[in-house]
Phi, psi and omega in degrees: 000310179267133178228113182270123183221145172288141186303319185286347185232039181300129182281342181213161183264119177286160180264352175198162176246160177232123178238141177264139183230126177261148182299320191225029179201133176289143182247348184234141179272324184299134192301312184297316179293318181297317180294318180297315179298319181295319181293314184287327181304326185276356177288127184298330181283352179241295175054017177059026177296150185305125177069007176286141184244140175218128179267135178237121174280136184256154176300155184301328183285350180280151183291340180244133181293329177202166182229136173266117176266130180235129184280151179243351184084205186277151180304316185293343181259001183292131171209181184300320182293327177298316178293320180299314182291323179295316178298319178296319179298321179294320179296316179298321178296319179295321178295316180295331178275004179062032173284161180241329188212084177279159175244130184257124175268109178291141175302140183238002176280132186302321185284005180265027183066031179292098183208173178300323181298315181292313180298318179299318180298318178298313180298320178297315179300320180297313184284317182299322182282340183275064185208141171215145174248098185225022184292346179263003179258144180296320179230138179284134177283321179226142175254140179289158179291140181287324182205149174236117181272130176255114181273123185226157171296145181306320183291336182260357189301311185296321179295319180289326176299318178296317179296317181296321179297318178294317179298315182295323179300317184278316185287328175287333171293323174299321176303317179301313180300317178302313183296317179298318181292321183284341180298131181300151185297331180294341178257006178218047172296165192314310181295319181294317179294320177300320176300314180302310181299313185296318180297315181295318181291316181297326180294342178259010176089008178280141173284138182233150173213139178234143180235135179257195188303313184297317179293322179292326175296318179295323180287335182092034178277064185295324182289316179295317180295329177298315179297319186287340191289348178277350183250150174278357175264121184291161179283163179214134171246115180256132174240141178240136185233133177234131176236123178291167182298319177264154179303129185272141175275336186235149176234131177248138175244133178241138180229134179230129179293126182236072175264108188290333169204133182243099176280346188098348184072212180294332169277069192298136176289154170291157183308317182295331180273350185261334191295336180259013190281006169294342183273006186282008173247019182296328176296317177298316179299318180296319181290317178295316180295322175297319178299320178294316178299318179294320178299327179286325185264355168056069176288169182273348180267156174275145173219153172231133175248135179236126186235102175280128186235124180215172171237131182259102187232152174273137177192180178294340181257003183292152176288154191242154169301132182100345176293153177236132180229156180252128181278175183304321183275008176093350180284138178268144184234124174269122181278114178255351177203120182285351177272002173255057187271332184300318181294335180287316180288330176289324183303308179299316185293316178297315181297319179295314179297315180299324182281312188273315185269334182047059183289157175283334179212137178230128180236134172240147182232130185203145166278079196268314188222140169294335180298327179292325176294320178298320183286318192241356179084192187270354188243356185233131177274162175255132179249127183238121175197152175269355181270109186295323178295318179294320178299317179294317180296322179293317178295319180295317177299322178296319179293319185285333176263348188062023164257080194289142183223109187272131179296129181242154184278156173230067184293127184298326183291343177287347181299334180298338180288347179257010182287134177244142176284341187254325186232183179292326183213157165252153187276353172224159181290162176282354178229156178284340186282147177067033186298326179292324180290313182292330175296317178294320177296324175299312180299322182300334179295350185241012182258355181060224179264008184290138172296127194211148170221143177246132181241114181266109185254025183305323182287301189274001185290334185220133183256124176284337173217161186299146172255185181300320187249003187211136173289170178301146182122203178302135184265341186072016182302137176109335182292307179293323178300307182295316181298316180296316180301309184292323177296319180293315179297320178296314182298323183267005178068033185249013178290000000 
């Protein structure tokens, strides 16, 4: 998708150019580009406002038939996300204009934040926006760009090529997650979704293993099997394994909630709350896509991803409020709400990984609670961990990727809200308040002594309307966040 080429030696002819324009600062040194930006900046209908687009037709003797000018806003407000969103706006404009191969002129003035961070943000915006999910439509409304040429100085070409390869590895994995989340539930029942995940992971060289009902019964996954028993589609636990070329000192475990459709079970959701529940496997999609991105970028640590996949349905065989089940680690759970099923399938998986793999770090990602959406809105995930360094690293990764993750508390005294008179735990709190916190505290009961963080992506996992970098539907949230977090922890020796 991305092709880095020196301007003087372009191997192919693009059909349009893309230039960035700041309200109050020149971004290009070359005279023709600088003059064009200065002229267009002063047009009142453009004025270089953030994400504003203006098309300029070029004279016949020029190498490009037209140029897309994209605004960045004021100098004092420039940051990586402004560049990311502007690049995405330019790609959407090119798609709407039915272009196939635009050429992007990177800003070259030093004072424009010309750094790896800025260039990476631009590249991310270009790739993230170049996506559509239209496989269920007879005719596509928009076609994605076939190629995006990045014009670079000859001396900077190799560095930008390396950066572009990394961005494309992660952002196209994000595309995969979006597609899986947006796929209707009738086409991704547990076995089918497991097939999708396994095929994609195996194609990237990851070792895969899947376990069905009989194997899960032998392992003692009582909580996960309880959720699955209401559906005629059996449960599936998929594991993905990555081993670096050299012997790894550290092991990371990733867990993603994979509920292919959540009706609520016998505690049935209202229709308005059920219609979007094809997205309740977004945590699983994020973890599989992150695993693929990591397999492409080859970290030095070993990792295992475990994805429990079920369908939560009401039926004569469904689990009931008041039922008690025993999880993998031997703890008994009294079910007080069948719509709190995600934590049950995660409980077995977390306990099993902590016991068998003994990872140095364990992360789980889940569309777990509506309470987290109430607390943080639709665009910010909640991060729960008792490790202050990990909490800080997670928040920083969220800021740098703009997949924001706000640190949330895990007060020990709230554990009393999960006390059951009949079992070791109840699966929901005795109060409606603080639901995201008590859900995280429930999960913690199954992590043992493992260093662990829980990421609740209920808000940002699915977009009801398009964002700057993503059309409506599955957002792929969590892939760039997790990849950035783990890469950062590895680089700083904090795994």
